[in-house]
Backbone of each chain as nested JSON, in Angstrom:
{
  "chains": [
    {"id": "A", "residues": [
      {"number": 1, "name": "MET", "atoms": {"N": [77.496, 89.987, 124.217], "CA": [78.537, 89.158, 123.581], "C": [79.33, 89.968, 122.554]}},
      {"number": 2, "name": "ILE", "atoms": {"N": [78.585, 90.659, 121.687], "CA": [79.235, 91.48, 120.676], "C": [79.99, 92.634, 121.332]}},
      {"number": 3, "name": "ASP", "atoms": {"N": [79.389, 93.168, 122.404], "CA": [80.036, 94.263, 123.132], "C": [81.383, 93.827, 123.704]}},
      {"number": 4, "name": "ILE", "atoms": {"N": [81.395, 92.614, 124.284], "CA": [82.633, 92.113, 124.893], "C": [83.704, 91.92, 123.827]}},
      {"number": 5, "name": "LEU", "atoms": {"N": [83.306, 91.291, 122.72], "CA": [84.247, 91.028, 121.63], "C": [84.819, 92.335, 121.083]}},
      {"number": 6, "name": "SER", "atoms": {"N": [83.906, 93.305, 120.909], "CA": [84.342, 94.594, 120.369], "C": [85.259, 95.318, 121.347]}},
      {"number": 7, "name": "SER", "atoms": {"N": [84.975, 95.213, 122.66], "CA": [85.854, 95.839, 123.653], "C": [87.242, 95.234, 123.598]}},
      {"number": 8, "name": "ILE", "atoms": {"N": [87.296, 93.902, 123.509], "CA": [88.598, 93.229, 123.472], "C": [89.386, 93.683, 122.243]}},
      {"number": 9, "name": "LEU", "atoms": {"N": [88.704, 93.746, 121.095], "CA": [89.397, 94.135, 119.858], "C": [89.917, 95.57, 119.946]}},
      {"number": 10, "name": "ILE", "atoms": {"N": [89.077, 96.476, 120.471], "CA": [89.489, 97.883, 120.545], "C": [90.656, 98.052, 121.511]}},
      {"number": 11, "name": "LEU", "atoms": {"N": [90.573, 97.368, 122.662], "CA": [91.671, 97.493, 123.63], "C": [92.958, 96.9, 123.076]}},
      {"number": 12, "name": "ALA", "atoms": {"N": [92.845, 95.795, 122.325], "CA": [94.04, 95.219, 121.705], "C": [94.63, 96.194, 120.692]}},
      {"number": 13, "name": "GLY", "atoms": {"N": [93.746, 96.883, 119.961], "CA": [94.222, 97.884, 118.999], "C": [94.979, 99.0, 119.685]}},
      {"number": 14, "name": "VAL", "atoms": {"N": [94.414, 99.504, 120.79], "CA": [95.086, 100.581, 121.529], "C": [96.412, 100.092, 122.098]}},
      {"number": 15, "name": "PHE", "atoms": {"N": [96.44, 98.826, 122.538], "CA": [97.697, 98.253, 123.031], "C": [98.771, 98.278, 121.95]}},
      {"number": 16, "name": "PHE", "atoms": {"N": [98.379, 97.895, 120.728], "CA": [99.383, 97.877, 119.654], "C": [99.835, 99.287, 119.28]}},
      {"number": 17, "name": "TYR", "atoms": {"N": [98.895, 100.238, 119.341], "CA": [99.275, 101.643, 119.112], "C": [100.336, 102.074, 120.128]}},
      {"number": 18, "name": "LEU", "atoms": {"N": [100.066, 101.775, 121.411], "CA": [100.996, 102.195, 122.461], "C": [102.333, 101.475, 122.316]}},
      {"number": 19, "name": "ALA", "atoms": {"N": [102.27, 100.165, 121.998], "CA": [103.514, 99.41, 121.818], "C": [104.319, 99.995, 120.669]}},
      {"number": 20, "name": "GLY", "atoms": {"N": [103.62, 100.361, 119.598], "CA": [104.309, 100.941, 118.445], "C": [104.958, 102.263, 118.788]}},
      {"number": 21, "name": "SER", "atoms": {"N": [104.256, 103.111, 119.543], "CA": [104.852, 104.424, 119.821], "C": [105.957, 104.33, 120.857]}},
      {"number": 22, "name": "ILE", "atoms": {"N": [105.839, 103.379, 121.801], "CA": [106.94, 103.174, 122.739], "C": [108.159, 102.645, 121.981]}},
      {"number": 23, "name": "GLY", "atoms": {"N": [107.905, 101.743, 121.024], "CA": [109.002, 101.238, 120.203], "C": [109.65, 102.351, 119.402]}},
      {"number": 24, "name": "LEU", "atoms": {"N": [108.823, 103.239, 118.867], "CA": [109.352, 104.369, 118.092], "C": [110.251, 105.237, 118.96]}},
      {"number": 25, "name": "LEU", "atoms": {"N": [109.923, 105.305, 120.239], "CA": [110.693, 106.161, 121.148], "C": [111.949, 105.457, 121.655]}},
      {"number": 26, "name": "ARG", "atoms": {"N": [111.875, 104.135, 121.873], "CA": [112.939, 103.438, 122.588], "C": [113.962, 102.746, 121.684]}},
      {"number": 27, "name": "LEU", "atoms": {"N": [113.546, 102.329, 120.499], "CA": [114.46, 101.523, 119.681], "C": [115.613, 102.375, 119.158]}},
      {"number": 28, "name": "PRO", "atoms": {"N": [116.773, 101.744, 118.925], "CA": [117.996, 102.521, 118.712], "C": [118.135, 103.213, 117.356]}},
      {"number": 29, "name": "ASP", "atoms": {"N": [117.756, 102.587, 116.254], "CA": [118.015, 103.257, 114.976], "C": [116.784, 103.275, 114.079]}},
      {"number": 30, "name": "LEU", "atoms": {"N": [116.921, 103.938, 112.943], "CA": [115.767, 104.209, 112.089], "C": [115.092, 102.946, 111.584]}},
      {"number": 31, "name": "TYR", "atoms": {"N": [115.887, 101.933, 111.259], "CA": [115.287, 100.736, 110.664], "C": [114.441, 99.964, 111.665]}},
      {"number": 32, "name": "SER", "atoms": {"N": [114.917, 99.893, 112.913], "CA": [114.103, 99.189, 113.911], "C": [112.884, 100.023, 114.302]}},
      {"number": 33, "name": "ARG", "atoms": {"N": [113.02, 101.353, 114.23], "CA": [111.852, 102.21, 114.498], "C": [110.793, 102.019, 113.42]}},
      {"number": 34, "name": "LEU", "atoms": {"N": [111.265, 101.815, 112.197], "CA": [110.361, 101.537, 111.078], "C": [109.53, 100.294, 111.362]}},
      {"number": 35, "name": "HIS", "atoms": {"N": [110.214, 99.295, 111.919], "CA": [109.55, 98.037, 112.266], "C": [108.458, 98.277, 113.318]}},
      {"number": 36, "name": "ALA", "atoms": {"N": [108.772, 99.094, 114.335], "CA": [107.79, 99.37, 115.379], "C": [106.601, 100.15, 114.824]}},
      {"number": 37, "name": "LEU", "atoms": {"N": [106.895, 101.096, 113.939], "CA": [105.835, 101.95, 113.404], "C": [104.817, 101.156, 112.592]}},
      {"number": 38, "name": "THR", "atoms": {"N": [105.31, 100.227, 111.76], "CA": [104.379, 99.483, 110.905], "C": [103.477, 98.579, 111.731]}},
      {"number": 39, "name": "LYS", "atoms": {"N": [103.953, 98.14, 112.908], "CA": [103.058, 97.366, 113.786], "C": [101.881, 98.231, 114.222]}},
      {"number": 40, "name": "ALA", "atoms": {"N": [102.187, 99.463, 114.63], "CA": [101.118, 100.351, 115.092], "C": [100.134, 100.631, 113.964]}},
      {"number": 41, "name": "ASP", "atoms": {"N": [100.678, 100.896, 112.769], "CA": [99.82, 101.217, 111.63], "C": [98.895, 100.064, 111.276]}},
      {"number": 42, "name": "ASN", "atoms": {"N": [99.497, 98.889, 111.073], "CA": [98.723, 97.778, 110.506], "C": [97.859, 97.095, 111.542]}},
      {"number": 43, "name": "LEU", "atoms": {"N": [98.497, 96.658, 112.655], "CA": [97.748, 95.889, 113.654], "C": [96.874, 96.779, 114.514]}},
      {"number": 44, "name": "GLY", "atoms": {"N": [97.418, 97.91, 114.971], "CA": [96.654, 98.773, 115.86], "C": [95.378, 99.26, 115.203]}},
      {"number": 45, "name": "LEU", "atoms": {"N": [95.548, 99.875, 114.032], "CA": [94.362, 100.396, 113.347], "C": [93.445, 99.265, 112.886]}},
      {"number": 46, "name": "GLY", "atoms": {"N": [94.058, 98.144, 112.454], "CA": [93.254, 97.003, 111.99], "C": [92.351, 96.481, 113.091]}},
      {"number": 47, "name": "LEU", "atoms": {"N": [92.909, 96.287, 114.281], "CA": [92.1, 95.761, 115.391], "C": [91.056, 96.772, 115.84]}},
      {"number": 48, "name": "LEU", "atoms": {"N": [91.456, 98.061, 115.853], "CA": [90.509, 99.112, 116.225], "C": [89.313, 99.124, 115.263]}},
      {"number": 49, "name": "ILE", "atoms": {"N": [89.61, 99.01, 113.973], "CA": [88.544, 99.031, 112.98], "C": [87.685, 97.774, 113.077]}},
      {"number": 50, "name": "ALA", "atoms": {"N": [88.337, 96.637, 113.353], "CA": [87.571, 95.399, 113.532], "C": [86.598, 95.539, 114.703]}},
      {"number": 51, "name": "GLY", "atoms": {"N": [87.074, 96.191, 115.793], "CA": [86.189, 96.407, 116.934], "C": [85.058, 97.358, 116.617]}},
      {"number": 52, "name": "LEU", "atoms": {"N": [85.358, 98.39, 115.825], "CA": [84.318, 99.395, 115.52], "C": [83.28, 98.87, 114.533]}},
      {"number": 53, "name": "THR", "atoms": {"N": [83.693, 97.976, 113.619], "CA": [82.722, 97.452, 112.646], "C": [81.614, 96.679, 113.351]}},
      {"number": 54, "name": "LEU", "atoms": {"N": [81.932, 96.078, 114.512], "CA": [80.902, 95.334, 115.242], "C": [79.824, 96.271, 115.78]}},
      {"number": 55, "name": "HIS", "atoms": {"N": [80.153, 97.563, 115.846], "CA": [79.208, 98.539, 116.394], "C": [78.333, 99.202, 115.361]}},
      {"number": 56, "name": "SER", "atoms": {"N": [78.801, 99.194, 114.098], "CA": [78.074, 99.987, 113.106], "C": [76.945, 99.165, 112.49]}},
      {"number": 57, "name": "PRO", "atoms": {"N": [75.765, 99.753, 112.411], "CA": [74.596, 99.037, 111.923], "C": [74.527, 98.926, 110.404]}},
      {"number": 58, "name": "GLU", "atoms": {"N": [75.147, 99.889, 109.694], "CA": [74.975, 99.914, 108.241], "C": [76.139, 99.242, 107.528]}},
      {"number": 59, "name": "LEU", "atoms": {"N": [75.831, 98.652, 106.387], "CA": [76.865, 97.988, 105.581], "C": [77.818, 99.016, 104.985]}},
      {"number": 60, "name": "LEU", "atoms": {"N": [77.263, 100.174, 104.603], "CA": [78.089, 101.219, 103.976], "C": [79.18, 101.699, 104.923]}},
      {"number": 61, "name": "THR", "atoms": {"N": [78.813, 101.867, 106.192], "CA": [79.803, 102.308, 107.184], "C": [80.911, 101.274, 107.34]}},
      {"number": 62, "name": "ILE", "atoms": {"N": [80.514, 100.0, 107.385], "CA": [81.502, 98.929, 107.54], "C": [82.466, 98.921, 106.362]}},
      {"number": 63, "name": "LEU", "atoms": {"N": [81.902, 99.067, 105.156], "CA": [82.753, 99.071, 103.96], "C": [83.694, 100.269, 103.976]}},
      {"number": 64, "name": "LYS", "atoms": {"N": [83.189, 101.408, 104.45], "CA": [84.033, 102.606, 104.512], "C": [85.177, 102.411, 105.502]}},
      {"number": 65, "name": "LEU", "atoms": {"N": [84.862, 101.784, 106.639], "CA": [85.912, 101.515, 107.629], "C": [86.981, 100.595, 107.053]}},
      {"number": 66, "name": "LEU", "atoms": {"N": [86.534, 99.564, 106.331], "CA": [87.506, 98.646, 105.726], "C": [88.342, 99.36, 104.673]}},
      {"number": 67, "name": "LEU", "atoms": {"N": [87.708, 100.276, 103.939], "CA": [88.431, 101.056, 102.93], "C": [89.519, 101.91, 103.577]}},
      {"number": 68, "name": "ILE", "atoms": {"N": [89.183, 102.497, 104.743], "CA": [90.182, 103.296, 105.472], "C": [91.367, 102.422, 105.859]}},
      {"number": 69, "name": "TRP", "atoms": {"N": [91.068, 101.196, 106.341], "CA": [92.161, 100.31, 106.736], "C": [93.054, 99.977, 105.545]}},
      {"number": 70, "name": "LEU", "atoms": {"N": [92.416, 99.676, 104.397], "CA": [93.202, 99.346, 103.204], "C": [94.053, 100.534, 102.765]}},
      {"number": 71, "name": "ALA", "atoms": {"N": [93.476, 101.746, 102.838], "CA": [94.23, 102.945, 102.446], "C": [95.434, 103.135, 103.357]}},
      {"number": 72, "name": "VAL", "atoms": {"N": [95.235, 102.927, 104.677], "CA": [96.351, 103.101, 105.608], "C": [97.402, 102.019, 105.391]}},
      {"number": 73, "name": "LEU", "atoms": {"N": [96.963, 100.793, 105.081], "CA": [97.925, 99.718, 104.791], "C": [98.802, 100.1, 103.615]}},
      {"number": 74, "name": "ALA", "atoms": {"N": [98.162, 100.55, 102.532], "CA": [98.92, 100.931, 101.341], "C": [99.844, 102.101, 101.648]}},
      {"number": 75, "name": "ALA", "atoms": {"N": [99.322, 103.089, 102.382], "CA": [100.12, 104.283, 102.686], "C": [101.313, 103.922, 103.552]}},
      {"number": 76, "name": "SER", "atoms": {"N": [101.109, 103.072, 104.567], "CA": [102.207, 102.783, 105.483], "C": [103.261, 101.924, 104.793]}},
      {"number": 77, "name": "ALA", "atoms": {"N": [102.831, 100.998, 103.941], "CA": [103.812, 100.18, 103.221], "C": [104.656, 101.06, 102.301]}},
      {"number": 78, "name": "THR", "atoms": {"N": [103.983, 101.941, 101.559], "CA": [104.694, 102.815, 100.623], "C": [105.648, 103.748, 101.355]}},
      {"number": 79, "name": "SER", "atoms": {"N": [105.155, 104.383, 102.425], "CA": [105.997, 105.391, 103.074], "C": [107.151, 104.734, 103.819]}},
      {"number": 80, "name": "ALA", "atoms": {"N": [106.92, 103.53, 104.398], "CA": [108.016, 102.832, 105.069], "C": [109.119, 102.513, 104.064]}},
      {"number": 81, "name": "HIS", "atoms": {"N": [108.703, 102.046, 102.892], "CA": [109.667, 101.727, 101.841], "C": [110.451, 102.967, 101.407]}},
      {"number": 82, "name": "LEU", "atoms": {"N": [109.726, 104.057, 101.179], "CA": [110.367, 105.293, 100.699], "C": [111.348, 105.842, 101.729]}},
      {"number": 83, "name": "ILE", "atoms": {"N": [110.935, 105.867, 103.004], "CA": [111.791, 106.44, 104.046], "C": [113.027, 105.572, 104.248]}},
      {"number": 84, "name": "ALA", "atoms": {"N": [112.85, 104.231, 104.229], "CA": [113.99, 103.34, 104.412], "C": [114.992, 103.503, 103.268]}},
      {"number": 85, "name": "ARG", "atoms": {"N": [114.481, 103.617, 102.034], "CA": [115.386, 103.76, 100.893], "C": [116.12, 105.093, 100.963]}},
      {"number": 86, "name": "GLN", "atoms": {"N": [115.375, 106.121, 101.38], "CA": [115.982, 107.447, 101.516], "C": [117.112, 107.435, 102.55]}},
      {"number": 87, "name": "ALA", "atoms": {"N": [116.854, 106.778, 103.684], "CA": [117.867, 106.72, 104.746], "C": [119.091, 105.942, 104.275]}},
      {"number": 88, "name": "ARG", "atoms": {"N": [118.854, 104.855, 103.554], "CA": [119.96, 104.027, 103.068], "C": [120.794, 104.8, 102.055]}},
      {"number": 89, "name": "ARG", "atoms": {"N": [120.102, 105.552, 101.217], "CA": [120.802, 106.329, 100.2], "C": [121.698, 107.387, 100.862]}},
      {"number": 90, "name": "GLN", "atoms": {"N": [121.186, 107.986, 101.921], "CA": [121.978, 108.996, 102.616], "C": [123.176, 108.371, 103.322]}},
      {"number": 91, "name": "GLU", "atoms": {"N": [122.967, 107.14, 103.856], "CA": [124.041, 106.453, 104.56], "C": [125.195, 106.11, 103.621]}},
      {"number": 92, "name": "THR", "atoms": {"N": [124.841, 105.56, 102.47], "CA": [125.891, 105.126, 101.537], "C": [126.442, 106.292, 100.736]}},
      {"number": 93, "name": "GLY", "atoms": {"N": [125.752, 107.429, 100.802], "CA": [126.241, 108.609, 100.107], "C": [126.033, 108.578, 98.608]}},
      {"number": 94, "name": "ALA", "atoms": {"N": [125.159, 107.67, 98.15], "CA": [124.939, 107.567, 96.706], "C": [123.806, 108.474, 96.264]}}
    ]},
    {"id": "B", "residues": [
      {"number": 1, "name": "MET", "atoms": {"N": [79.915, 101.188, 127.388], "CA": [80.747, 101.255, 126.188], "C": [81.387, 102.632, 126.038]}},
      {"number": 2, "name": "THR", "atoms": {"N": [80.646, 103.68, 126.491], "CA": [81.169, 105.043, 126.337], "C": [82.488, 105.221, 127.076]}},
      {"number": 3, "name": "GLU", "atoms": {"N": [82.551, 104.616, 128.284], "CA": [83.78, 104.717, 129.069], "C": [84.943, 104.07, 128.327]}},
      {"number": 4, "name": "LEU", "atoms": {"N": [84.666, 102.92, 127.723], "CA": [85.726, 102.217, 126.998], "C": [86.249, 103.068, 125.849]}},
      {"number": 5, "name": "PHE", "atoms": {"N": [85.316, 103.705, 125.114], "CA": [85.742, 104.547, 123.98], "C": [86.57, 105.725, 124.479]}},
      {"number": 6, "name": "MET", "atoms": {"N": [86.129, 106.317, 125.619], "CA": [86.887, 107.421, 126.2], "C": [88.287, 106.985, 126.585]}},
      {"number": 7, "name": "LEU", "atoms": {"N": [88.361, 105.805, 127.227], "CA": [89.641, 105.27, 127.677], "C": [90.555, 105.002, 126.477]}},
      {"number": 8, "name": "SER", "atoms": {"N": [89.977, 104.453, 125.402], "CA": [90.778, 104.156, 124.218], "C": [91.283, 105.438, 123.574]}},
      {"number": 9, "name": "ALA", "atoms": {"N": [90.413, 106.464, 123.536], "CA": [90.842, 107.751, 122.978], "C": [91.978, 108.339, 123.81]}},
      {"number": 10, "name": "LEU", "atoms": {"N": [91.907, 108.126, 125.131], "CA": [92.972, 108.598, 126.02], "C": [94.272, 107.855, 125.732]}},
      {"number": 11, "name": "GLY", "atoms": {"N": [94.17, 106.545, 125.508], "CA": [95.358, 105.757, 125.163], "C": [95.982, 106.24, 123.87]}},
      {"number": 12, "name": "LEU", "atoms": {"N": [95.13, 106.563, 122.893], "CA": [95.641, 107.076, 121.62], "C": [96.299, 108.439, 121.823]}},
      {"number": 13, "name": "MET", "atoms": {"N": [95.751, 109.23, 122.737], "CA": [96.326, 110.525, 123.083], "C": [97.758, 110.353, 123.582]}},
      {"number": 14, "name": "LEU", "atoms": {"N": [97.953, 109.335, 124.455], "CA": [99.281, 109.037, 125.002], "C": [100.233, 108.646, 123.874]}},
      {"number": 15, "name": "SER", "atoms": {"N": [99.704, 107.864, 122.948], "CA": [100.497, 107.435, 121.799], "C": [100.923, 108.645, 120.961]}},
      {"number": 16, "name": "LEU", "atoms": {"N": [99.995, 109.578, 120.793], "CA": [100.272, 110.819, 120.062], "C": [101.378, 111.612, 120.75]}},
      {"number": 17, "name": "PHE", "atoms": {"N": [101.316, 111.648, 122.079], "CA": [102.316, 112.375, 122.855], "C": [103.703, 111.764, 122.656]}},
      {"number": 18, "name": "LEU", "atoms": {"N": [103.776, 110.423, 122.704], "CA": [105.067, 109.753, 122.513], "C": [105.603, 110.026, 121.109]}},
      {"number": 19, "name": "GLY", "atoms": {"N": [104.694, 110.048, 120.12], "CA": [105.114, 110.361, 118.754], "C": [105.674, 111.772, 118.65]}},
      {"number": 20, "name": "LEU", "atoms": {"N": [105.025, 112.719, 119.321], "CA": [105.505, 114.104, 119.3], "C": [106.872, 114.232, 119.961]}},
      {"number": 21, "name": "LEU", "atoms": {"N": [107.09, 113.406, 121.003], "CA": [108.385, 113.392, 121.683], "C": [109.469, 112.954, 120.699]}},
      {"number": 22, "name": "ARG", "atoms": {"N": [109.156, 111.982, 119.873], "CA": [110.127, 111.517, 118.877], "C": [110.395, 112.606, 117.827]}},
      {"number": 23, "name": "VAL", "atoms": {"N": [109.365, 113.343, 117.453], "CA": [109.572, 114.461, 116.524], "C": [110.534, 115.474, 117.131]}},
      {"number": 24, "name": "LEU", "atoms": {"N": [110.371, 115.715, 118.437], "CA": [111.206, 116.687, 119.134], "C": [112.651, 116.202, 119.218]}},
      {"number": 25, "name": "LEU", "atoms": {"N": [112.83, 114.891, 119.512], "CA": [114.173, 114.361, 119.745], "C": [114.962, 114.182, 118.457]}},
      {"number": 26, "name": "GLY", "atoms": {"N": [114.266, 113.939, 117.359], "CA": [114.975, 113.684, 116.108], "C": [115.475, 112.253, 116.069]}},
      {"number": 27, "name": "PRO", "atoms": {"N": [116.783, 111.955, 115.826], "CA": [117.809, 112.929, 115.466], "C": [117.813, 113.265, 113.964]}},
      {"number": 28, "name": "GLY", "atoms": {"N": [117.392, 112.349, 113.123], "CA": [117.45, 112.615, 111.685], "C": [116.105, 113.041, 111.137]}},
      {"number": 29, "name": "VAL", "atoms": {"N": [116.099, 113.465, 109.863], "CA": [114.818, 113.843, 109.26], "C": [113.93, 112.624, 109.085]}},
      {"number": 30, "name": "GLY", "atoms": {"N": [114.562, 111.449, 108.799], "CA": [113.793, 110.223, 108.602], "C": [113.008, 109.843, 109.842]}},
      {"number": 31, "name": "ASP", "atoms": {"N": [113.646, 109.984, 111.003], "CA": [112.965, 109.662, 112.257], "C": [111.763, 110.561, 112.471]}},
      {"number": 32, "name": "ARG", "atoms": {"N": [111.962, 111.841, 112.163], "CA": [110.849, 112.795, 112.34], "C": [109.698, 112.452, 111.405]}},
      {"number": 33, "name": "MET", "atoms": {"N": [110.052, 112.044, 110.177], "CA": [109.004, 111.687, 109.209], "C": [108.231, 110.463, 109.683]}},
      {"number": 34, "name": "LEU", "atoms": {"N": [108.973, 109.485, 110.255], "CA": [108.305, 108.288, 110.793], "C": [107.317, 108.669, 111.884]}},
      {"number": 35, "name": "ALA", "atoms": {"N": [107.741, 109.56, 112.777], "CA": [106.862, 109.98, 113.865], "C": [105.624, 110.681, 113.302]}},
      {"number": 36, "name": "THR", "atoms": {"N": [105.814, 111.441, 112.216], "CA": [104.658, 112.115, 111.608], "C": [103.675, 111.093, 111.039]}},
      {"number": 37, "name": "GLN", "atoms": {"N": [104.233, 110.008, 110.468], "CA": [103.359, 108.938, 109.975], "C": [102.531, 108.353, 111.105]}},
      {"number": 38, "name": "LEU", "atoms": {"N": [103.205, 108.124, 112.246], "CA": [102.498, 107.57, 113.412], "C": [101.387, 108.519, 113.852]}},
      {"number": 39, "name": "ILE", "atoms": {"N": [101.696, 109.816, 113.884], "CA": [100.698, 110.794, 114.32], "C": [99.49, 110.774, 113.38]}},
      {"number": 40, "name": "GLY", "atoms": {"N": [99.762, 110.628, 112.077], "CA": [98.663, 110.54, 111.108], "C": [97.767, 109.348, 111.379]}},
      {"number": 41, "name": "THR", "atoms": {"N": [98.386, 108.185, 111.635], "CA": [97.581, 106.986, 111.877], "C": [96.805, 107.088, 113.19]}},
      {"number": 42, "name": "VAL", "atoms": {"N": [97.452, 107.665, 114.204], "CA": [96.752, 107.854, 115.474], "C": [95.558, 108.783, 115.274]}},
      {"number": 43, "name": "GLY", "atoms": {"N": [95.752, 109.817, 114.442], "CA": [94.655, 110.731, 114.149], "C": [93.484, 110.011, 113.499]}},
      {"number": 44, "name": "VAL", "atoms": {"N": [93.791, 109.118, 112.547], "CA": [92.724, 108.344, 111.902], "C": [91.961, 107.518, 112.94]}},
      {"number": 45, "name": "GLY", "atoms": {"N": [92.724, 106.806, 113.802], "CA": [92.084, 105.974, 114.823], "C": [91.208, 106.788, 115.761]}},
      {"number": 46, "name": "MET", "atoms": {"N": [91.73, 107.963, 116.144], "CA": [90.971, 108.78, 117.081], "C": [89.69, 109.329, 116.452]}},
      {"number": 47, "name": "LEU", "atoms": {"N": [89.784, 109.73, 115.183], "CA": [88.583, 110.227, 114.507], "C": [87.519, 109.129, 114.41]}},
      {"number": 48, "name": "LEU", "atoms": {"N": [87.966, 107.894, 114.15], "CA": [87.002, 106.797, 114.06], "C": [86.325, 106.553, 115.41]}},
      {"number": 49, "name": "LEU", "atoms": {"N": [87.135, 106.584, 116.474], "CA": [86.556, 106.41, 117.809], "C": [85.553, 107.517, 118.12]}},
      {"number": 50, "name": "LEU", "atoms": {"N": [85.95, 108.764, 117.783], "CA": [85.068, 109.903, 118.086], "C": [83.793, 109.858, 117.266]}},
      {"number": 51, "name": "SER", "atoms": {"N": [83.881, 109.309, 116.041], "CA": [82.671, 109.263, 115.216], "C": [81.608, 108.375, 115.866]}},
      {"number": 52, "name": "VAL", "atoms": {"N": [82.057, 107.293, 116.538], "CA": [81.089, 106.457, 117.256], "C": [80.671, 107.126, 118.568]}},
      {"number": 53, "name": "LEU", "atoms": {"N": [81.664, 107.709, 119.248], "CA": [81.412, 108.296, 120.567], "C": [80.446, 109.473, 120.489]}},
      {"number": 54, "name": "LEU", "atoms": {"N": [80.663, 110.347, 119.495], "CA": [79.827, 111.543, 119.376], "C": [78.655, 111.342, 118.425]}},
      {"number": 55, "name": "ASP", "atoms": {"N": [78.566, 110.13, 117.85], "CA": [77.51, 109.815, 116.891], "C": [77.522, 110.78, 115.704]}},
      {"number": 56, "name": "GLN", "atoms": {"N": [78.705, 110.973, 115.16], "CA": [78.874, 111.853, 113.991], "C": [79.456, 111.035, 112.838]}},
      {"number": 57, "name": "PRO", "atoms": {"N": [78.647, 110.483, 111.969], "CA": [79.164, 109.62, 110.898], "C": [80.082, 110.353, 109.919]}},
      {"number": 58, "name": "ALA", "atoms": {"N": [79.963, 111.686, 109.852], "CA": [80.782, 112.444, 108.903], "C": [82.262, 112.352, 109.236]}},
      {"number": 59, "name": "LEU", "atoms": {"N": [82.586, 112.103, 110.528], "CA": [83.988, 112.024, 110.927], "C": [84.703, 110.852, 110.257]}},
      {"number": 60, "name": "ILE", "atoms": {"N": [83.941, 109.836, 109.842], "CA": [84.56, 108.696, 109.144], "C": [85.139, 109.162, 107.808]}},
      {"number": 61, "name": "ASP", "atoms": {"N": [84.418, 110.075, 107.143], "CA": [84.922, 110.617, 105.877], "C": [86.191, 111.428, 106.092]}},
      {"number": 62, "name": "VAL", "atoms": {"N": [86.235, 112.171, 107.201], "CA": [87.436, 112.936, 107.528], "C": [88.621, 111.991, 107.733]}},
      {"number": 63, "name": "ALA", "atoms": {"N": [88.364, 110.876, 108.435], "CA": [89.416, 109.89, 108.677], "C": [89.917, 109.301, 107.361]}},
      {"number": 64, "name": "LEU", "atoms": {"N": [88.977, 109.046, 106.44], "CA": [89.354, 108.499, 105.133], "C": [90.278, 109.463, 104.395]}},
      {"number": 65, "name": "LEU", "atoms": {"N": [89.935, 110.746, 104.452], "CA": [90.753, 111.768, 103.785], "C": [92.15, 111.831, 104.399]}},
      {"number": 66, "name": "LEU", "atoms": {"N": [92.211, 111.766, 105.729], "CA": [93.497, 111.808, 106.435], "C": [94.346, 110.6, 106.049]}},
      {"number": 67, "name": "ALA", "atoms": {"N": [93.704, 109.429, 105.932], "CA": [94.427, 108.21, 105.565], "C": [94.982, 108.333, 104.151]}},
      {"number": 68, "name": "LEU", "atoms": {"N": [94.199, 108.951, 103.252], "CA": [94.656, 109.073, 101.871], "C": [95.797, 110.071, 101.753]}},
      {"number": 69, "name": "LEU", "atoms": {"N": [95.788, 111.118, 102.575], "CA": [96.831, 112.141, 102.489], "C": [98.137, 111.724, 103.15]}},
      {"number": 70, "name": "ALA", "atoms": {"N": [98.088, 110.665, 104.0], "CA": [99.29, 110.249, 104.724], "C": [100.383, 109.812, 103.754]}},
      {"number": 71, "name": "ALA", "atoms": {"N": [100.004, 109.096, 102.696], "CA": [101.008, 108.605, 101.744], "C": [101.627, 109.766, 100.977]}},
      {"number": 72, "name": "VAL", "atoms": {"N": [100.828, 110.784, 100.686], "CA": [101.316, 111.933, 99.921], "C": [102.433, 112.646, 100.67]}},
      {"number": 73, "name": "ALA", "atoms": {"N": [102.283, 112.745, 102.006], "CA": [103.29, 113.429, 102.819], "C": [104.645, 112.736, 102.693]}},
      {"number": 74, "name": "ALA", "atoms": {"N": [104.643, 111.396, 102.818], "CA": [105.915, 110.664, 102.744], "C": [106.519, 110.777, 101.347]}},
      {"number": 75, "name": "ALA", "atoms": {"N": [105.667, 110.698, 100.315], "CA": [106.172, 110.795, 98.937], "C": [106.768, 112.177, 98.69]}},
      {"number": 76, "name": "ALA", "atoms": {"N": [106.097, 113.221, 99.185], "CA": [106.599, 114.591, 99.008], "C": [107.922, 114.765, 99.734]}},
      {"number": 77, "name": "PHE", "atoms": {"N": [108.028, 114.196, 100.936], "CA": [109.265, 114.273, 101.73], "C": [110.433, 113.652, 100.955]}},
      {"number": 78, "name": "THR", "atoms": {"N": [110.21, 112.442, 100.415], "CA": [111.288, 111.767, 99.696], "C": [111.671, 112.535, 98.439]}},
      {"number": 79, "name": "GLY", "atoms": {"N": [110.674, 113.031, 97.719], "CA": [110.967, 113.773, 96.506], "C": [111.761, 115.033, 96.791]}},
      {"number": 80, "name": "GLN", "atoms": {"N": [111.396, 115.722, 97.852], "CA": [112.076, 116.962, 98.225], "C": [113.518, 116.678, 98.626]}},
      {"number": 81, "name": "GLN", "atoms": {"N": [113.725, 115.579, 99.386], "CA": [115.072, 115.215, 99.802], "C": [115.953, 114.926, 98.591]}},
      {"number": 82, "name": "LYS", "atoms": {"N": [115.36, 114.259, 97.596], "CA": [116.117, 113.849, 96.418], "C": [116.602, 115.064, 95.632]}},
      {"number": 83, "name": "THR", "atoms": {"N": [115.698, 116.037, 95.407], "CA": [116.098, 117.22, 94.639], "C": [117.098, 118.049, 95.427]}},
      {"number": 84, "name": "HIS", "atoms": {"N": [116.989, 117.977, 96.756], "CA": [117.898, 118.717, 97.606], "C": [119.334, 118.199, 97.458]}},
      {"number": 85, "name": "HIS", "atoms": {"N": [119.454, 116.886, 97.247], "CA": [120.781, 116.278, 97.212], "C": [121.439, 116.351, 95.844]}},
      {"number": 86, "name": "ASP", "atoms": {"N": [120.648, 116.446, 94.792], "CA": [121.21, 116.397, 93.431], "C": [122.002, 117.651, 93.07]}}
    ]}
  ]
}
C-alpha cells in the first residue's frame, strides 16, 4: 500500500519536472517561462520528496528531506523574483 | 521499486537535457539563468533518488547543500548585472 502511494507520488513529481522543463523550452517569453519553472521547482520536488519520505525509516531523514524542500521553495521564490525584476528593469531601461 | 527509481532518474535526466537545450538557445541572460535554476532543482531531485537507490544517506546532505547554493547563484547573477549596468 505504501509502495503504491509512494510510486504514484514519485511519478507525479517526475511528471511535473518534465512539464516544467517542456514549458521552459516551449513558452514564448521570459515571464511565462518563469511560471513554468516554478511549477517544476515547487510541485515536482515537493511530490518527489513526499514519495521518498514514505520510504525512509528514520525521523531525522524525513526532517532533512522536508528541510531540503523548504530551502528549495525559498530559493526558487527569491530567484524568480530577482530574475523577473532584473528582466523588467532591462526592458524599461531604468 | 528499484525499477521505478531508475525510471524516475531517467525522467529527470530528460528534464536536465531540456534545461540544457534552453541554456544553449538563450536568447537572453535571464532565460539562461532560469534554465540553470531548473538544472539545480533537477540535480537535487536526482541526488535524493540516488540516495535511496544506492542506499547512501550522505547524498541527502549533498542535496541540501545544492539546494542552499541555488539561491546564491541567482542573487550573484542579479548583483553582477546591476553593477554592470551602472
